[in-house]
A tleap script that builds the chain and sets N, CA, C and O, in Angstrom:
source leaprc.protein.ff14SB
mol = sequence {
  NMET THR ASN LEU LEU MET LEU ILE PRO VAL
  ALA LEU LEU LEU GLY LEU ILE GLY LEU VAL
  ALA PHE LEU TRP ALA LEU LYS SER GLY GLN
  PHE ASP ASP LEU ASP GLY ALA ALA HIE ARG
  ILE LEU PHE GLU ASP ASP ASP ALA PRO PRO
  PRO THR LYS PRO SER CGLU
}
set mol.1.N position { -18.299 5.973 -62.793 }
set mol.1.CA position { -18.530 7.353 -63.180 }
set mol.1.C position { -17.521 7.816 -64.234 }
set mol.1.O position { -17.866 8.598 -65.120 }
set mol.2.N position { -16.280 7.338 -64.142 }
set mol.2.CA position { -15.275 7.756 -65.123 }
set mol.2.C position { -15.589 7.174 -66.502 }
set mol.2.O position { -15.291 7.800 -67.518 }
set mol.3.N position { -16.186 5.984 -66.545 }
set mol.3.CA position { -16.567 5.414 -67.840 }
set mol.3.C position { -17.640 6.260 -68.514 }
set mol.3.O position { -17.650 6.413 -69.736 }
set mol.4.N position { -18.535 6.802 -67.711 }
set mol.4.CA position { -19.596 7.637 -68.242 }
set mol.4.C position { -19.038 8.954 -68.785 }
set mol.4.O position { -19.546 9.479 -69.776 }
set mol.5.N position { -18.012 9.482 -68.150 }
set mol.5.CA position { -17.397 10.725 -68.607 }
set mol.5.C position { -16.593 10.526 -69.891 }
set mol.5.O position { -16.356 11.484 -70.627 }
set mol.6.N position { -16.176 9.303 -70.163 }
set mol.6.CA position { -15.424 9.023 -71.389 }
set mol.6.C position { -16.338 8.935 -72.615 }
set mol.6.O position { -15.856 9.012 -73.745 }
set mol.7.N position { -17.648 8.775 -72.410 }
set mol.7.CA position { -18.560 8.642 -73.542 }
set mol.7.C position { -18.668 9.935 -74.345 }
set mol.7.O position { -18.808 9.892 -75.567 }
set mol.8.N position { -18.606 11.078 -73.679 }
set mol.8.CA position { -18.753 12.353 -74.386 }
set mol.8.C position { -17.581 12.600 -75.330 }
set mol.8.O position { -17.828 12.906 -76.496 }
set mol.9.N position { -16.321 12.489 -74.907 }
set mol.9.CA position { -15.229 12.690 -75.868 }
set mol.9.C position { -15.205 11.647 -76.982 }
set mol.9.O position { -14.866 11.964 -78.123 }
set mol.10.N position { -15.560 10.411 -76.659 }
set mol.10.CA position { -15.582 9.365 -77.688 }
set mol.10.C position { -16.672 9.669 -78.707 }
set mol.10.O position { -16.456 9.503 -79.908 }
set mol.11.N position { -17.840 10.113 -78.248 }
set mol.11.CA position { -18.929 10.457 -79.166 }
set mol.11.C position { -18.544 11.653 -80.034 }
set mol.11.O position { -18.837 11.666 -81.230 }
set mol.12.N position { -17.897 12.648 -79.452 }
set mol.12.CA position { -17.457 13.803 -80.232 }
set mol.12.C position { -16.398 13.409 -81.257 }
set mol.12.O position { -16.413 13.906 -82.383 }
set mol.13.N position { -15.493 12.535 -80.886 }
set mol.13.CA position { -14.461 12.069 -81.813 }
set mol.13.C position { -15.073 11.286 -82.975 }
set mol.13.O position { -14.687 11.489 -84.126 }
set mol.14.N position { -16.011 10.405 -82.687 }
set mol.14.CA position { -16.663 9.643 -83.752 }
set mol.14.C position { -17.476 10.557 -84.670 }
set mol.14.O position { -17.506 10.354 -85.884 }
set mol.15.N position { -18.131 11.558 -84.092 }
set mol.15.CA position { -18.865 12.519 -84.907 }
set mol.15.C position { -17.940 13.311 -85.805 }
set mol.15.O position { -18.264 13.562 -86.966 }
set mol.16.N position { -16.789 13.709 -85.281 }
set mol.16.CA position { -15.812 14.446 -86.075 }
set mol.16.C position { -15.259 13.582 -87.204 }
set mol.16.O position { -15.079 14.061 -88.323 }
set mol.17.N position { -14.993 12.324 -86.916 }
set mol.17.CA position { -14.508 11.401 -87.956 }
set mol.17.C position { -15.562 11.237 -89.052 }
set mol.17.O position { -15.229 11.223 -90.237 }
set mol.18.N position { -16.826 11.113 -88.660 }
set mol.18.CA position { -17.902 11.001 -89.645 }
set mol.18.C position { -18.039 12.249 -90.495 }
set mol.18.O position { -18.265 12.160 -91.701 }
set mol.19.N position { -17.902 13.421 -89.867 }
set mol.19.CA position { -17.981 14.677 -90.610 }
set mol.19.C position { -16.834 14.813 -91.599 }
set mol.19.O position { -17.038 15.241 -92.735 }
set mol.20.N position { -15.634 14.453 -91.175 }
set mol.20.CA position { -14.470 14.510 -92.074 }
set mol.20.C position { -14.658 13.546 -93.240 }
set mol.20.O position { -14.336 13.890 -94.377 }
set mol.21.N position { -15.172 12.344 -92.980 }
set mol.21.CA position { -15.397 11.376 -94.059 }
set mol.21.C position { -16.447 11.893 -95.041 }
set mol.21.O position { -16.298 11.721 -96.251 }
set mol.22.N position { -17.500 12.520 -94.535 }
set mol.22.CA position { -18.536 13.072 -95.408 }
set mol.22.C position { -17.990 14.208 -96.258 }
set mol.22.O position { -18.273 14.272 -97.454 }
set mol.23.N position { -17.216 15.104 -95.664 }
set mol.23.CA position { -16.650 16.214 -96.415 }
set mol.23.C position { -15.650 15.723 -97.461 }
set mol.23.O position { -15.563 16.286 -98.553 }
set mol.24.N position { -14.900 14.677 -97.129 }
set mol.24.CA position { -13.972 14.101 -98.109 }
set mol.24.C position { -14.751 13.506 -99.290 }
set mol.24.O position { -14.347 13.658 -100.443 }
set mol.25.N position { -15.873 12.827 -98.996 }
set mol.25.CA position { -16.680 12.248 -100.069 }
set mol.25.C position { -17.266 13.340 -100.960 }
set mol.25.O position { -17.337 13.173 -102.177 }
set mol.26.N position { -17.682 14.446 -100.369 }
set mol.26.CA position { -18.190 15.564 -101.172 }
set mol.26.C position { -17.105 16.132 -102.070 }
set mol.26.O position { -17.341 16.400 -103.248 }
set mol.27.N position { -15.912 16.315 -101.509 }
set mol.27.CA position { -14.823 16.928 -102.265 }
set mol.27.C position { -14.309 16.010 -103.380 }
set mol.27.O position { -13.858 16.491 -104.420 }
set mol.28.N position { -14.376 14.703 -103.168 }
set mol.28.CA position { -13.854 13.770 -104.170 }
set mol.28.C position { -14.875 13.436 -105.254 }
set mol.28.O position { -14.567 12.672 -106.169 }
set mol.29.N position { -16.088 13.995 -105.171 }
set mol.29.CA position { -17.063 13.811 -106.250 }
set mol.29.C position { -17.925 12.574 -106.125 }
set mol.29.O position { -18.458 12.105 -107.131 }
set mol.30.N position { -18.081 12.034 -104.946 }
set mol.30.CA position { -18.887 10.834 -104.782 }
set mol.30.C position { -20.369 11.079 -105.060 }
set mol.30.O position { -21.085 10.145 -105.420 }
set mol.31.N position { -20.838 12.307 -104.902 }
set mol.31.CA position { -22.257 12.610 -105.033 }
set mol.31.C position { -22.545 13.457 -106.261 }
set mol.31.O position { -23.570 14.137 -106.300 }
set mol.32.N position { -21.685 13.440 -107.257 }
set mol.32.CA position { -21.861 14.289 -108.429 }
set mol.32.C position { -23.014 13.834 -109.315 }
set mol.32.O position { -23.803 14.669 -109.759 }
set mol.33.N position { -23.136 12.542 -109.585 }
set mol.33.CA position { -24.142 12.040 -110.523 }
set mol.33.C position { -24.971 10.965 -109.840 }
set mol.33.O position { -24.689 9.774 -109.968 }
set mol.34.N position { -25.995 11.396 -109.113 }
set mol.34.CA position { -26.820 10.431 -108.381 }
set mol.34.C position { -27.833 9.732 -109.278 }
set mol.34.O position { -28.233 8.604 -108.991 }
set mol.35.N position { -28.253 10.384 -110.360 }
set mol.35.CA position { -29.297 9.819 -111.205 }
set mol.35.C position { -28.763 9.098 -112.431 }
set mol.35.O position { -29.525 8.417 -113.118 }
set mol.36.N position { -27.481 9.227 -112.724 }
set mol.36.CA position { -26.935 8.649 -113.947 }
set mol.36.C position { -27.084 7.146 -114.027 }
set mol.36.O position { -27.554 6.624 -115.038 }
set mol.37.N position { -26.695 6.445 -112.989 }
set mol.37.CA position { -26.783 4.981 -113.006 }
set mol.37.C position { -28.237 4.517 -113.008 }
set mol.37.O position { -28.558 3.496 -113.616 }
set mol.38.N position { -29.103 5.242 -112.345 }
set mol.38.CA position { -30.512 4.867 -112.308 }
set mol.38.C position { -31.158 5.000 -113.683 }
set mol.38.O position { -32.003 4.184 -114.050 }
set mol.39.N position { -30.772 6.011 -114.438 }
set mol.39.CA position { -31.335 6.187 -115.776 }
set mol.39.C position { -30.644 5.301 -116.795 }
set mol.39.O position { -31.272 4.879 -117.766 }
set mol.40.N position { -29.382 5.012 -116.599 }
set mol.40.CA position { -28.612 4.213 -117.556 }
set mol.40.C position { -29.144 2.797 -117.661 }
set mol.40.O position { -29.062 2.186 -118.727 }
set mol.41.N position { -29.691 2.259 -116.571 }
set mol.41.CA position { -30.163 0.875 -116.603 }
set mol.41.C position { -31.460 0.734 -117.395 }
set mol.41.O position { -31.820 -0.371 -117.800 }
set mol.42.N position { -32.164 1.842 -117.617 }
set mol.42.CA position { -33.435 1.786 -118.326 }
set mol.42.C position { -33.272 1.682 -119.836 }
set mol.42.O position { -34.209 1.284 -120.527 }
set mol.43.N position { -32.123 2.026 -120.351 }
set mol.43.CA position { -31.911 2.041 -121.792 }
set mol.43.C position { -31.067 0.851 -122.207 }
set mol.43.O position { -30.091 0.496 -121.547 }
set mol.44.N position { -31.468 0.235 -123.331 }
set mol.44.CA position { -30.719 -0.913 -123.840 }
set mol.44.C position { -29.498 -0.443 -124.613 }
set mol.44.O position { -29.496 0.634 -125.209 }
set mol.45.N position { -28.482 -1.254 -124.593 }
set mol.45.CA position { -27.320 -0.988 -125.420 }
set mol.45.C position { -27.606 -1.523 -126.818 }
set mol.45.O position { -27.954 -2.693 -126.975 }
set mol.46.N position { -27.463 -0.681 -127.826 }
set mol.46.CA position { -27.709 -1.102 -129.203 }
set mol.46.C position { -26.474 -1.707 -129.848 }
set mol.46.O position { -26.545 -2.235 -130.957 }
set mol.47.N position { -25.355 -1.634 -129.166 }
set mol.47.CA position { -24.118 -2.170 -129.734 }
set mol.47.C position { -24.129 -3.693 -129.675 }
set mol.47.O position { -24.504 -4.293 -128.667 }
set mol.48.N position { -23.710 -4.301 -130.777 }
set mol.48.CA position { -23.602 -5.764 -130.815 }
set mol.48.C position { -22.338 -6.189 -130.076 }
set mol.48.O position { -21.342 -5.465 -130.094 }
set mol.49.N position { -22.361 -7.332 -129.439 }
set mol.49.CA position { -21.142 -7.789 -128.777 }
set mol.49.C position { -20.045 -8.080 -129.801 }
set mol.49.O position { -20.347 -8.446 -130.937 }
set mol.50.N position { -18.804 -7.925 -129.424 }
set mol.50.CA position { -17.723 -8.179 -130.395 }
set mol.50.C position { -17.691 -9.643 -130.789 }
set mol.50.O position { -17.981 -10.516 -129.972 }
set mol.51.N position { -17.337 -9.917 -132.051 }
set mol.51.CA position { -17.284 -11.326 -132.494 }
set mol.51.C position { -16.159 -12.067 -131.773 }
set mol.51.O position { -15.105 -11.506 -131.472 }
set mol.52.N position { -16.418 -13.322 -131.515 }
set mol.52.CA position { -15.396 -14.151 -130.866 }
set mol.52.C position { -14.718 -15.016 -131.906 }
set mol.52.O position { -15.349 -15.459 -132.866 }
set mol.53.N position { -13.443 -15.253 -131.716 }
set mol.53.CA position { -12.688 -16.098 -132.637 }
set mol.53.C position { -12.896 -17.563 -132.221 }
set mol.53.O position { -12.870 -17.889 -131.034 }
set mol.54.N position { -13.099 -18.425 -133.198 }
set mol.54.CA position { -13.192 -19.854 -132.836 }
set mol.54.C position { -11.828 -20.372 -132.387 }
set mol.54.O position { -10.794 -20.011 -132.949 }
set mol.55.N position { -11.845 -21.205 -131.386 }
set mol.55.CA position { -10.566 -21.745 -130.896 }
set mol.55.C position { -10.037 -22.769 -131.895 }
set mol.55.O position { -10.782 -23.575 -132.453 }
set mol.56.N position { -8.748 -22.707 -132.094 }
set mol.56.CA position { -8.129 -23.633 -133.074 }
set mol.56.C position { -7.459 -24.770 -132.383 }
set mol.56.O position { -6.889 -25.642 -133.038 }
savepdb mol mol.pdb
quit
């Protein structure tokens, strides 16, 4: 019975940790540009690769 009573505080603690991690991710800008990478892959880079020097 005591093991069953420990599940509630452990579940609340894990939920609180998850909420803090989510709020930290929001504050640090993790979700600022969700579409940028998805659109960037559709366009080709027109820049030529830099020339390489022949090895001597």
